[in-house]
PDB file with SEQRES, HELIX, SHEET and CRYST1 records, atoms N, CA, C and O in Angstrom:
SEQRES   1 A   75  MET TYR LYS LEU CYS ASP VAL GLU ILE GLY ASN LEU VAL          
SEQRES   2 A   75  ARG VAL ASN ASP LEU PHE LEU GLN GLY LEU MET ARG GLU          
SEQRES   3 A   75  ARG MET LEU ALA LEU GLY PHE THR LYS GLU ALA LEU ILE          
SEQRES   4 A   75  GLU VAL ILE ARG LYS GLY PRO LYS GLU ASN LEU THR LEU          
SEQRES   5 A   75  TYR LYS ILE ARG ASP THR MET ILE ALA LEU ARG LYS GLU          
SEQRES   6 A   75  GLU SER SER LEU ILE SER VAL LYS GLY ILE                      
HELIX    1 AA1 LEU A    4  ASP A    6  5                                   3    
HELIX    2 AA2 GLY A   22  LEU A   31  1                                  10    
HELIX    3 AA3 PRO A   46  GLU A   48  5                                   3    
HELIX    4 AA4 LYS A   64  SER A   67  1                                   4    
SHEET    1 AA1 6 TYR A   2  LYS A   3  0                                        
SHEET    2 AA1 6 ILE A  70  GLY A  74 -1                                        
SHEET    3 AA1 6 LEU A  12  LEU A  18 -1                                        
SHEET    4 AA1 6 LEU A  38  LYS A  44 -1                                        
SHEET    5 AA1 6 LEU A  50  ILE A  55 -1                                        
SHEET    6 AA1 6 THR A  58  ARG A  63 -1                                        
CRYST1    1.000    1.000    1.000  90.00  90.00  90.00 P 1           1          
ATOM      1  N   MET A   1       7.023 -11.089  -5.885  1.00  0.00           N  
ATOM      2  CA  MET A   1       6.207 -10.386  -4.910  1.00  0.00           C  
ATOM      3  C   MET A   1       7.102  -9.690  -3.889  1.00  0.00           C  
ATOM      4  O   MET A   1       8.136 -10.220  -3.482  1.00  0.00           O  
ATOM      5  N   TYR A   2       6.689  -8.508  -3.491  1.00  0.00           N  
ATOM      6  CA  TYR A   2       7.453  -7.759  -2.515  1.00  0.00           C  
ATOM      7  C   TYR A   2       6.508  -6.892  -1.693  1.00  0.00           C  
ATOM      8  O   TYR A   2       5.296  -6.906  -1.906  1.00  0.00           O  
ATOM      9  N   LYS A   3       7.070  -6.140  -0.756  1.00  0.00           N  
ATOM     10  CA  LYS A   3       6.261  -5.328   0.151  1.00  0.00           C  
ATOM     11  C   LYS A   3       5.940  -3.974  -0.475  1.00  0.00           C  
ATOM     12  O   LYS A   3       6.716  -3.452  -1.275  1.00  0.00           O  
ATOM     13  N   LEU A   4       4.804  -3.418  -0.110  1.00  0.00           N  
ATOM     14  CA  LEU A   4       4.386  -2.125  -0.623  1.00  0.00           C  
ATOM     15  C   LEU A   4       5.378  -1.029  -0.247  1.00  0.00           C  
ATOM     16  O   LEU A   4       5.582  -0.095  -1.023  1.00  0.00           O  
ATOM     17  N   CYS A   5       5.984  -1.123   0.903  1.00  0.00           N  
ATOM     18  CA  CYS A   5       6.923  -0.089   1.349  1.00  0.00           C  
ATOM     19  C   CYS A   5       8.190  -0.038   0.493  1.00  0.00           C  
ATOM     20  O   CYS A   5       8.910   0.959   0.537  1.00  0.00           O  
ATOM     21  N   ASP A   6       8.480  -1.089  -0.284  1.00  0.00           N  
ATOM     22  CA  ASP A   6       9.682  -1.148  -1.120  1.00  0.00           C  
ATOM     23  C   ASP A   6       9.476  -0.622  -2.534  1.00  0.00           C  
ATOM     24  O   ASP A   6      10.434  -0.544  -3.304  1.00  0.00           O  
ATOM     25  N   VAL A   7       8.247  -0.260  -2.890  1.00  0.00           N  
ATOM     26  CA  VAL A   7       7.942   0.209  -4.243  1.00  0.00           C  
ATOM     27  C   VAL A   7       8.422   1.653  -4.404  1.00  0.00           C  
ATOM     28  O   VAL A   7       8.229   2.481  -3.514  1.00  0.00           O  
ATOM     29  N   GLU A   8       9.049   1.948  -5.544  1.00  0.00           N  
ATOM     30  CA  GLU A   8       9.576   3.289  -5.813  1.00  0.00           C  
ATOM     31  C   GLU A   8       8.461   4.242  -6.250  1.00  0.00           C  
ATOM     32  O   GLU A   8       7.403   3.811  -6.707  1.00  0.00           O  
ATOM     33  N   ILE A   9       8.716   5.528  -6.103  1.00  0.00           N  
ATOM     34  CA  ILE A   9       7.760   6.578  -6.477  1.00  0.00           C  
ATOM     35  C   ILE A   9       7.429   6.469  -7.969  1.00  0.00           C  
ATOM     36  O   ILE A   9       8.314   6.271  -8.801  1.00  0.00           O  
ATOM     37  N   GLY A  10       6.144   6.601  -8.289  1.00  0.00           N  
ATOM     38  CA  GLY A  10       5.689   6.581  -9.674  1.00  0.00           C  
ATOM     39  C   GLY A  10       5.333   5.208 -10.218  1.00  0.00           C  
ATOM     40  O   GLY A  10       4.787   5.112 -11.318  1.00  0.00           O  
ATOM     41  N   ASN A  11       5.625   4.151  -9.486  1.00  0.00           N  
ATOM     42  CA  ASN A  11       5.327   2.797  -9.954  1.00  0.00           C  
ATOM     43  C   ASN A  11       3.918   2.373  -9.611  1.00  0.00           C  
ATOM     44  O   ASN A  11       3.343   2.808  -8.613  1.00  0.00           O  
ATOM     45  N   LEU A  12       3.367   1.511 -10.461  1.00  0.00           N  
ATOM     46  CA  LEU A  12       2.046   0.912 -10.248  1.00  0.00           C  
ATOM     47  C   LEU A  12       2.226  -0.554  -9.884  1.00  0.00           C  
ATOM     48  O   LEU A  12       3.000  -1.271 -10.518  1.00  0.00           O  
ATOM     49  N   VAL A  13       1.506  -0.992  -8.861  1.00  0.00           N  
ATOM     50  CA  VAL A  13       1.559  -2.393  -8.438  1.00  0.00           C  
ATOM     51  C   VAL A  13       0.141  -2.858  -8.123  1.00  0.00           C  
ATOM     52  O   VAL A  13      -0.782  -2.051  -8.021  1.00  0.00           O  
ATOM     53  N   ARG A  14      -0.015  -4.171  -7.971  1.00  0.00           N  
ATOM     54  CA  ARG A  14      -1.297  -4.768  -7.577  1.00  0.00           C  
ATOM     55  C   ARG A  14      -1.156  -5.410  -6.207  1.00  0.00           C  
ATOM     56  O   ARG A  14      -0.116  -5.981  -5.881  1.00  0.00           O  
ATOM     57  N   VAL A  15      -2.210  -5.312  -5.413  1.00  0.00           N  
ATOM     58  CA  VAL A  15      -2.219  -5.949  -4.096  1.00  0.00           C  
ATOM     59  C   VAL A  15      -2.255  -7.464  -4.290  1.00  0.00           C  
ATOM     60  O   VAL A  15      -3.071  -7.989  -5.048  1.00  0.00           O  
ATOM     61  N   ASN A  16      -1.362  -8.147  -3.598  1.00  0.00           N  
ATOM     62  CA  ASN A  16      -1.321  -9.596  -3.662  1.00  0.00           C  
ATOM     63  C   ASN A  16      -1.939 -10.216  -2.402  1.00  0.00           C  
ATOM     64  O   ASN A  16      -2.754 -11.134  -2.491  1.00  0.00           O  
ATOM     65  N   ASP A  17      -1.544  -9.707  -1.230  1.00  0.00           N  
ATOM     66  CA  ASP A  17      -2.035 -10.268   0.031  1.00  0.00           C  
ATOM     67  C   ASP A  17      -1.833  -9.261   1.153  1.00  0.00           C  
ATOM     68  O   ASP A  17      -0.948  -8.408   1.083  1.00  0.00           O  
ATOM     69  N   LEU A  18      -2.655  -9.367   2.181  1.00  0.00           N  
ATOM     70  CA  LEU A  18      -2.519  -8.540   3.384  1.00  0.00           C  
ATOM     71  C   LEU A  18      -2.096  -9.433   4.545  1.00  0.00           C  
ATOM     72  O   LEU A  18      -2.744 -10.441   4.827  1.00  0.00           O  
ATOM     73  N   PHE A  19      -1.014  -9.062   5.213  1.00  0.00           N  
ATOM     74  CA  PHE A  19      -0.540  -9.819   6.374  1.00  0.00           C  
ATOM     75  C   PHE A  19      -0.907  -9.060   7.643  1.00  0.00           C  
ATOM     76  O   PHE A  19      -0.075  -8.837   8.522  1.00  0.00           O  
ATOM     77  N   LEU A  20      -2.173  -8.672   7.711  1.00  0.00           N  
ATOM     78  CA  LEU A  20      -2.708  -7.920   8.835  1.00  0.00           C  
ATOM     79  C   LEU A  20      -3.810  -8.730   9.481  1.00  0.00           C  
ATOM     80  O   LEU A  20      -4.377  -9.634   8.868  1.00  0.00           O  
ATOM     81  N   GLN A  21      -4.108  -8.396  10.737  1.00  0.00           N  
ATOM     82  CA  GLN A  21      -5.174  -9.095  11.440  1.00  0.00           C  
ATOM     83  C   GLN A  21      -6.051  -8.090  12.168  1.00  0.00           C  
ATOM     84  O   GLN A  21      -5.641  -6.957  12.419  1.00  0.00           O  
ATOM     85  N   GLY A  22      -7.242  -8.511  12.500  1.00  0.00           N  
ATOM     86  CA  GLY A  22      -8.133  -7.730  13.339  1.00  0.00           C  
ATOM     87  C   GLY A  22      -8.604  -6.436  12.709  1.00  0.00           C  
ATOM     88  O   GLY A  22      -8.925  -6.387  11.521  1.00  0.00           O  
ATOM     89  N   LEU A  23      -8.642  -5.386  13.520  1.00  0.00           N  
ATOM     90  CA  LEU A  23      -9.158  -4.098  13.087  1.00  0.00           C  
ATOM     91  C   LEU A  23      -8.325  -3.475  11.979  1.00  0.00           C  
ATOM     92  O   LEU A  23      -8.862  -2.803  11.098  1.00  0.00           O  
ATOM     93  N   MET A  24      -7.024  -3.691  12.016  1.00  0.00           N  
ATOM     94  CA  MET A  24      -6.152  -3.125  10.984  1.00  0.00           C  
ATOM     95  C   MET A  24      -6.457  -3.738   9.621  1.00  0.00           C  
ATOM     96  O   MET A  24      -6.453  -3.035   8.610  1.00  0.00           O  
ATOM     97  N   ARG A  25      -6.717  -5.022   9.585  1.00  0.00           N  
ATOM     98  CA  ARG A  25      -7.080  -5.691   8.325  1.00  0.00           C  
ATOM     99  C   ARG A  25      -8.411  -5.150   7.793  1.00  0.00           C  
ATOM    100  O   ARG A  25      -8.546  -4.874   6.601  1.00  0.00           O  
ATOM    101  N   GLU A  26      -9.378  -5.005   8.681  1.00  0.00           N  
ATOM    102  CA  GLU A  26     -10.677  -4.473   8.291  1.00  0.00           C  
ATOM    103  C   GLU A  26     -10.557  -3.046   7.758  1.00  0.00           C  
ATOM    104  O   GLU A  26     -11.223  -2.680   6.789  1.00  0.00           O  
ATOM    105  N   ARG A  27      -9.711  -2.248   8.394  1.00  0.00           N  
ATOM    106  CA  ARG A  27      -9.498  -0.864   7.961  1.00  0.00           C  
ATOM    107  C   ARG A  27      -8.915  -0.833   6.553  1.00  0.00           C  
ATOM    108  O   ARG A  27      -9.383  -0.074   5.704  1.00  0.00           O  
ATOM    109  N   MET A  28      -7.902  -1.647   6.301  1.00  0.00           N  
ATOM    110  CA  MET A  28      -7.265  -1.671   4.980  1.00  0.00           C  
ATOM    111  C   MET A  28      -8.237  -2.150   3.901  1.00  0.00           C  
ATOM    112  O   MET A  28      -8.251  -1.608   2.796  1.00  0.00           O  
ATOM    113  N   LEU A  29      -9.035  -3.148   4.211  1.00  0.00           N  
ATOM    114  CA  LEU A  29     -10.025  -3.633   3.252  1.00  0.00           C  
ATOM    115  C   LEU A  29     -11.066  -2.547   2.962  1.00  0.00           C  
ATOM    116  O   LEU A  29     -11.486  -2.384   1.816  1.00  0.00           O  
ATOM    117  N   ALA A  30     -11.481  -1.812   3.982  1.00  0.00           N  
ATOM    118  CA  ALA A  30     -12.449  -0.733   3.804  1.00  0.00           C  
ATOM    119  C   ALA A  30     -11.877   0.413   2.975  1.00  0.00           C  
ATOM    120  O   ALA A  30     -12.615   1.097   2.266  1.00  0.00           O  
ATOM    121  N   LEU A  31     -10.561   0.623   3.062  1.00  0.00           N  
ATOM    122  CA  LEU A  31      -9.908   1.673   2.280  1.00  0.00           C  
ATOM    123  C   LEU A  31      -9.676   1.256   0.829  1.00  0.00           C  
ATOM    124  O   LEU A  31      -9.282   2.083   0.006  1.00  0.00           O  
ATOM    125  N   GLY A  32      -9.913  -0.007   0.509  1.00  0.00           N  
ATOM    126  CA  GLY A  32      -9.781  -0.455  -0.872  1.00  0.00           C  
ATOM    127  C   GLY A  32      -8.604  -1.354  -1.150  1.00  0.00           C  
ATOM    128  O   GLY A  32      -8.361  -1.703  -2.305  1.00  0.00           O  
ATOM    129  N   PHE A  33      -7.861  -1.743  -0.124  1.00  0.00           N  
ATOM    130  CA  PHE A  33      -6.706  -2.621  -0.309  1.00  0.00           C  
ATOM    131  C   PHE A  33      -7.165  -4.070  -0.423  1.00  0.00           C  
ATOM    132  O   PHE A  33      -6.886  -4.900   0.442  1.00  0.00           O  
ATOM    133  N   THR A  34      -7.872  -4.349  -1.510  1.00  0.00           N  
ATOM    134  CA  THR A  34      -8.364  -5.695  -1.777  1.00  0.00           C  
ATOM    135  C   THR A  34      -7.474  -6.363  -2.817  1.00  0.00           C  
ATOM    136  O   THR A  34      -6.711  -5.688  -3.508  1.00  0.00           O  
ATOM    137  N   LYS A  35      -7.565  -7.672  -2.932  1.00  0.00           N  
ATOM    138  CA  LYS A  35      -6.722  -8.418  -3.862  1.00  0.00           C  
ATOM    139  C   LYS A  35      -6.895  -7.886  -5.278  1.00  0.00           C  
ATOM    140  O   LYS A  35      -8.012  -7.662  -5.743  1.00  0.00           O  
ATOM    141  N   GLU A  36      -5.761  -7.689  -5.954  1.00  0.00           N  
ATOM    142  CA  GLU A  36      -5.679  -7.210  -7.339  1.00  0.00           C  
ATOM    143  C   GLU A  36      -5.978  -5.719  -7.509  1.00  0.00           C  
ATOM    144  O   GLU A  36      -6.028  -5.244  -8.644  1.00  0.00           O  
ATOM    145  N   ALA A  37      -6.177  -4.968  -6.432  1.00  0.00           N  
ATOM    146  CA  ALA A  37      -6.404  -3.525  -6.548  1.00  0.00           C  
ATOM    147  C   ALA A  37      -5.107  -2.839  -6.986  1.00  0.00           C  
ATOM    148  O   ALA A  37      -4.025  -3.202  -6.524  1.00  0.00           O  
ATOM    149  N   LEU A  38      -5.216  -1.855  -7.872  1.00  0.00           N  
ATOM    150  CA  LEU A  38      -4.052  -1.108  -8.351  1.00  0.00           C  
ATOM    151  C   LEU A  38      -3.666  -0.027  -7.352  1.00  0.00           C  
ATOM    152  O   LEU A  38      -4.522   0.679  -6.820  1.00  0.00           O  
ATOM    153  N   ILE A  39      -2.359   0.094  -7.104  1.00  0.00           N  
ATOM    154  CA  ILE A  39      -1.834   1.119  -6.202  1.00  0.00           C  
ATOM    155  C   ILE A  39      -0.697   1.842  -6.907  1.00  0.00           C  
ATOM    156  O   ILE A  39       0.183   1.210  -7.492  1.00  0.00           O  
ATOM    157  N   GLU A  40      -0.720   3.173  -6.850  1.00  0.00           N  
ATOM    158  CA  GLU A  40       0.369   3.986  -7.384  1.00  0.00           C  
ATOM    159  C   GLU A  40       1.048   4.703  -6.227  1.00  0.00           C  
ATOM    160  O   GLU A  40       0.379   5.268  -5.362  1.00  0.00           O  
ATOM    161  N   VAL A  41       2.374   4.680  -6.213  1.00  0.00           N  
ATOM    162  CA  VAL A  41       3.131   5.388  -5.179  1.00  0.00           C  
ATOM    163  C   VAL A  41       3.306   6.831  -5.647  1.00  0.00           C  
ATOM    164  O   VAL A  41       3.914   7.079  -6.688  1.00  0.00           O  
ATOM    165  N   ILE A  42       2.775   7.774  -4.883  1.00  0.00           N  
ATOM    166  CA  ILE A  42       2.780   9.184  -5.271  1.00  0.00           C  
ATOM    167  C   ILE A  42       3.986   9.928  -4.694  1.00  0.00           C  
ATOM    168  O   ILE A  42       4.718  10.590  -5.429  1.00  0.00           O  
ATOM    169  N   ARG A  43       4.190   9.820  -3.390  1.00  0.00           N  
ATOM    170  CA  ARG A  43       5.246  10.600  -2.740  1.00  0.00           C  
ATOM    171  C   ARG A  43       5.680   9.927  -1.451  1.00  0.00           C  
ATOM    172  O   ARG A  43       4.875   9.304  -0.760  1.00  0.00           O  
ATOM    173  N   LYS A  44       6.967  10.059  -1.132  1.00  0.00           N  
ATOM    174  CA  LYS A  44       7.484   9.548   0.139  1.00  0.00           C  
ATOM    175  C   LYS A  44       7.876  10.731   1.001  1.00  0.00           C  
ATOM    176  O   LYS A  44       8.437  11.715   0.520  1.00  0.00           O  
ATOM    177  N   GLY A  45       7.570  10.617   2.280  1.00  0.00           N  
ATOM    178  CA  GLY A  45       7.852  11.695   3.217  1.00  0.00           C  
ATOM    179  C   GLY A  45       9.280  11.643   3.741  1.00  0.00           C  
ATOM    180  O   GLY A  45      10.093  10.840   3.281  1.00  0.00           O  
ATOM    181  N   PRO A  46       9.579  12.508   4.710  1.00  0.00           N  
ATOM    182  CA  PRO A  46      10.914  12.531   5.295  1.00  0.00           C  
ATOM    183  C   PRO A  46      11.277  11.178   5.915  1.00  0.00           C  
ATOM    184  O   PRO A  46      10.462  10.544   6.586  1.00  0.00           O  
ATOM    185  N   LYS A  47      12.478  10.771   5.681  1.00  0.00           N  
ATOM    186  CA  LYS A  47      12.998   9.495   6.192  1.00  0.00           C  
ATOM    187  C   LYS A  47      12.192   8.296   5.690  1.00  0.00           C  
ATOM    188  O   LYS A  47      12.319   7.192   6.218  1.00  0.00           O  
ATOM    189  N   GLU A  48      11.359   8.520   4.664  1.00  0.00           N  
ATOM    190  CA  GLU A  48      10.536   7.482   4.051  1.00  0.00           C  
ATOM    191  C   GLU A  48       9.650   6.738   5.046  1.00  0.00           C  
ATOM    192  O   GLU A  48       9.281   5.587   4.811  1.00  0.00           O  
ATOM    193  N   ASN A  49       9.303   7.399   6.170  1.00  0.00           N  
ATOM    194  CA  ASN A  49       8.429   6.768   7.154  1.00  0.00           C  
ATOM    195  C   ASN A  49       6.970   6.826   6.725  1.00  0.00           C  
ATOM    196  O   ASN A  49       6.206   5.902   7.004  1.00  0.00           O  
ATOM    197  N   LEU A  50       6.578   7.898   6.050  1.00  0.00           N  
ATOM    198  CA  LEU A  50       5.200   8.079   5.613  1.00  0.00           C  
ATOM    199  C   LEU A  50       5.184   8.170   4.092  1.00  0.00           C  
ATOM    200  O   LEU A  50       5.965   8.919   3.506  1.00  0.00           O  
ATOM    201  N   THR A  51       4.296   7.412   3.451  1.00  0.00           N  
ATOM    202  CA  THR A  51       4.216   7.390   1.990  1.00  0.00           C  
ATOM    203  C   THR A  51       2.781   7.609   1.558  1.00  0.00           C  
ATOM    204  O   THR A  51       1.845   7.101   2.175  1.00  0.00           O  
ATOM    205  N   LEU A  52       2.621   8.373   0.485  1.00  0.00           N  
ATOM    206  CA  LEU A  52       1.312   8.667  -0.067  1.00  0.00           C  
ATOM    207  C   LEU A  52       1.049   7.746  -1.255  1.00  0.00           C  
ATOM    208  O   LEU A  52       1.856   7.658  -2.179  1.00  0.00           O  
ATOM    209  N   TYR A  53      -0.095   7.062  -1.214  1.00  0.00           N  
ATOM    210  CA  TYR A  53      -0.481   6.113  -2.255  1.00  0.00           C  
ATOM    211  C   TYR A  53      -1.802   6.546  -2.869  1.00  0.00           C  
ATOM    212  O   TYR A  53      -2.635   7.163  -2.205  1.00  0.00           O  
ATOM    213  N   LYS A  54      -1.986   6.216  -4.146  1.00  0.00           N  
ATOM    214  CA  LYS A  54      -3.266   6.437  -4.808  1.00  0.00           C  
ATOM    215  C   LYS A  54      -3.876   5.076  -5.089  1.00  0.00           C  
ATOM    216  O   LYS A  54      -3.295   4.260  -5.805  1.00  0.00           O  
ATOM    217  N   ILE A  55      -5.049   4.836  -4.522  1.00  0.00           N  
ATOM    218  CA  ILE A  55      -5.752   3.581  -4.717  1.00  0.00           C  
ATOM    219  C   ILE A  55      -7.224   3.888  -4.926  1.00  0.00           C  
ATOM    220  O   ILE A  55      -7.845   4.551  -4.095  1.00  0.00           O  
ATOM    221  N   ARG A  56      -7.782   3.415  -6.017  1.00  0.00           N  
ATOM    222  CA  ARG A  56      -9.191   3.637  -6.364  1.00  0.00           C  
ATOM    223  C   ARG A  56      -9.560   5.126  -6.332  1.00  0.00           C  
ATOM    224  O   ARG A  56     -10.573   5.514  -5.751  1.00  0.00           O  
ATOM    225  N   ASP A  57      -8.715   5.951  -6.968  1.00  0.00           N  
ATOM    226  CA  ASP A  57      -8.913   7.406  -7.070  1.00  0.00           C  
ATOM    227  C   ASP A  57      -8.945   8.115  -5.719  1.00  0.00           C  
ATOM    228  O   ASP A  57      -9.544   9.184  -5.595  1.00  0.00           O  
ATOM    229  N   THR A  58      -8.311   7.536  -4.713  1.00  0.00           N  
ATOM    230  CA  THR A  58      -8.218   8.137  -3.381  1.00  0.00           C  
ATOM    231  C   THR A  58      -6.761   8.156  -2.940  1.00  0.00           C  
ATOM    232  O   THR A  58      -6.033   7.184  -3.143  1.00  0.00           O  
ATOM    233  N   MET A  59      -6.338   9.255  -2.340  1.00  0.00           N  
ATOM    234  CA  MET A  59      -4.982   9.366  -1.805  1.00  0.00           C  
ATOM    235  C   MET A  59      -4.984   8.906  -0.349  1.00  0.00           C  
ATOM    236  O   MET A  59      -5.788   9.371   0.459  1.00  0.00           O  
ATOM    237  N   ILE A  60      -4.076   7.987  -0.026  1.00  0.00           N  
ATOM    238  CA  ILE A  60      -3.990   7.439   1.324  1.00  0.00           C  
ATOM    239  C   ILE A  60      -2.532   7.447   1.765  1.00  0.00           C  
ATOM    240  O   ILE A  60      -1.657   6.982   1.034  1.00  0.00           O  
ATOM    241  N   ALA A  61      -2.269   7.969   2.950  1.00  0.00           N  
ATOM    242  CA  ALA A  61      -0.916   7.968   3.508  1.00  0.00           C  
ATOM    243  C   ALA A  61      -0.800   6.834   4.519  1.00  0.00           C  
ATOM    244  O   ALA A  61      -1.635   6.692   5.413  1.00  0.00           O  
ATOM    245  N   LEU A  62       0.247   6.031   4.363  1.00  0.00           N  
ATOM    246  CA  LEU A  62       0.491   4.916   5.286  1.00  0.00           C  
ATOM    247  C   LEU A  62       1.891   5.016   5.866  1.00  0.00           C  
ATOM    248  O   LEU A  62       2.824   5.471   5.204  1.00  0.00           O  
ATOM    249  N   ARG A  63       2.021   4.587   7.101  1.00  0.00           N  
ATOM    250  CA  ARG A  63       3.339   4.487   7.722  1.00  0.00           C  
ATOM    251  C   ARG A  63       4.055   3.252   7.191  1.00  0.00           C  
ATOM    252  O   ARG A  63       3.428   2.324   6.681  1.00  0.00           O  
ATOM    253  N   LYS A  64       5.355   3.256   7.318  1.00  0.00           N  
ATOM    254  CA  LYS A  64       6.156   2.137   6.805  1.00  0.00           C  
ATOM    255  C   LYS A  64       5.765   0.820   7.476  1.00  0.00           C  
ATOM    256  O   LYS A  64       5.741  -0.223   6.823  1.00  0.00           O  
ATOM    257  N   GLU A  65       5.458   0.860   8.773  1.00  0.00           N  
ATOM    258  CA  GLU A  65       5.097  -0.378   9.481  1.00  0.00           C  
ATOM    259  C   GLU A  65       3.792  -0.961   8.955  1.00  0.00           C  
ATOM    260  O   GLU A  65       3.593  -2.174   9.011  1.00  0.00           O  
ATOM    261  N   GLU A  66       2.894  -0.111   8.441  1.00  0.00           N  
ATOM    262  CA  GLU A  66       1.641  -0.593   7.857  1.00  0.00           C  
ATOM    263  C   GLU A  66       1.864  -1.122   6.435  1.00  0.00           C  
ATOM    264  O   GLU A  66       1.388  -2.201   6.084  1.00  0.00           O  
ATOM    265  N   SER A  67       2.587  -0.354   5.632  1.00  0.00           N  
ATOM    266  CA  SER A  67       2.790  -0.747   4.238  1.00  0.00           C  
ATOM    267  C   SER A  67       3.724  -1.953   4.099  1.00  0.00           C  
ATOM    268  O   SER A  67       3.724  -2.617   3.063  1.00  0.00           O  
ATOM    269  N   SER A  68       4.509  -2.236   5.119  1.00  0.00           N  
ATOM    270  CA  SER A  68       5.391  -3.406   5.056  1.00  0.00           C  
ATOM    271  C   SER A  68       4.614  -4.718   5.232  1.00  0.00           C  
ATOM    272  O   SER A  68       5.156  -5.798   4.999  1.00  0.00           O  
ATOM    273  N   LEU A  69       3.351  -4.621   5.643  1.00  0.00           N  
ATOM    274  CA  LEU A  69       2.521  -5.797   5.831  1.00  0.00           C  
ATOM    275  C   LEU A  69       1.574  -6.049   4.662  1.00  0.00           C  
ATOM    276  O   LEU A  69       0.664  -6.873   4.750  1.00  0.00           O  
ATOM    277  N   ILE A  70       1.805  -5.321   3.560  1.00  0.00           N  
ATOM    278  CA  ILE A  70       0.993  -5.493   2.347  1.00  0.00           C  
ATOM    279  C   ILE A  70       1.892  -6.029   1.240  1.00  0.00           C  
ATOM    280  O   ILE A  70       2.849  -5.373   0.829  1.00  0.00           O  
ATOM    281  N   SER A  71       1.577  -7.219   0.766  1.00  0.00           N  
ATOM    282  CA  SER A  71       2.341  -7.863  -0.307  1.00  0.00           C  
ATOM    283  C   SER A  71       1.782  -7.404  -1.649  1.00  0.00           C  
ATOM    284  O   SER A  71       0.570  -7.409  -1.863  1.00  0.00           O  
ATOM    285  N   VAL A  72       2.687  -7.005  -2.557  1.00  0.00           N  
ATOM    286  CA  VAL A  72       2.272  -6.517  -3.878  1.00  0.00           C  
ATOM    287  C   VAL A  72       3.057  -7.219  -4.962  1.00  0.00           C  
ATOM    288  O   VAL A  72       4.081  -7.854  -4.708  1.00  0.00           O  
ATOM    289  N   LYS A  73       2.544  -7.088  -6.196  1.00  0.00           N  
ATOM    290  CA  LYS A  73       3.259  -7.630  -7.353  1.00  0.00           C  
ATOM    291  C   LYS A  73       3.178  -6.603  -8.473  1.00  0.00           C  
ATOM    292  O   LYS A  73       2.240  -5.807  -8.522  1.00  0.00           O  
ATOM    293  N   GLY A  74       4.144  -6.618  -9.357  1.00  0.00           N  
ATOM    294  CA  GLY A  74       4.163  -5.702 -10.487  1.00  0.00           C  
ATOM    295  C   GLY A  74       3.056  -5.996 -11.466  1.00  0.00           C  
ATOM    296  O   GLY A  74       2.493  -7.091 -11.473  1.00  0.00           O  
ATOM    297  N   ILE A  75       2.738  -5.006 -12.305  1.00  0.00           N  
ATOM    298  CA  ILE A  75       1.675  -5.241 -13.294  1.00  0.00           C  
ATOM    299  C   ILE A  75       2.259  -5.425 -14.674  1.00  0.00           C  
ATOM    300  O   ILE A  75       1.518  -5.633 -15.635  1.00  0.00           O  
TER     301      ILE A  75                                                      
END                                                                             
């Protein structure tokens, strides 16, 4: 298991756990970051601070500080 921010472009992973609390946790769950959901890394921005992910046929951009709190595992 590792953090979502460490996944390379083009790889598919599954959500293992969210280490978020409060409104941020609710936001991620509403966006589809539920246990076992598939995530594909599409593109990384400048300095790898912002990354574009595809989850449940939706493109979502997350900052590194947000994606570092999502635990994932390979499929």
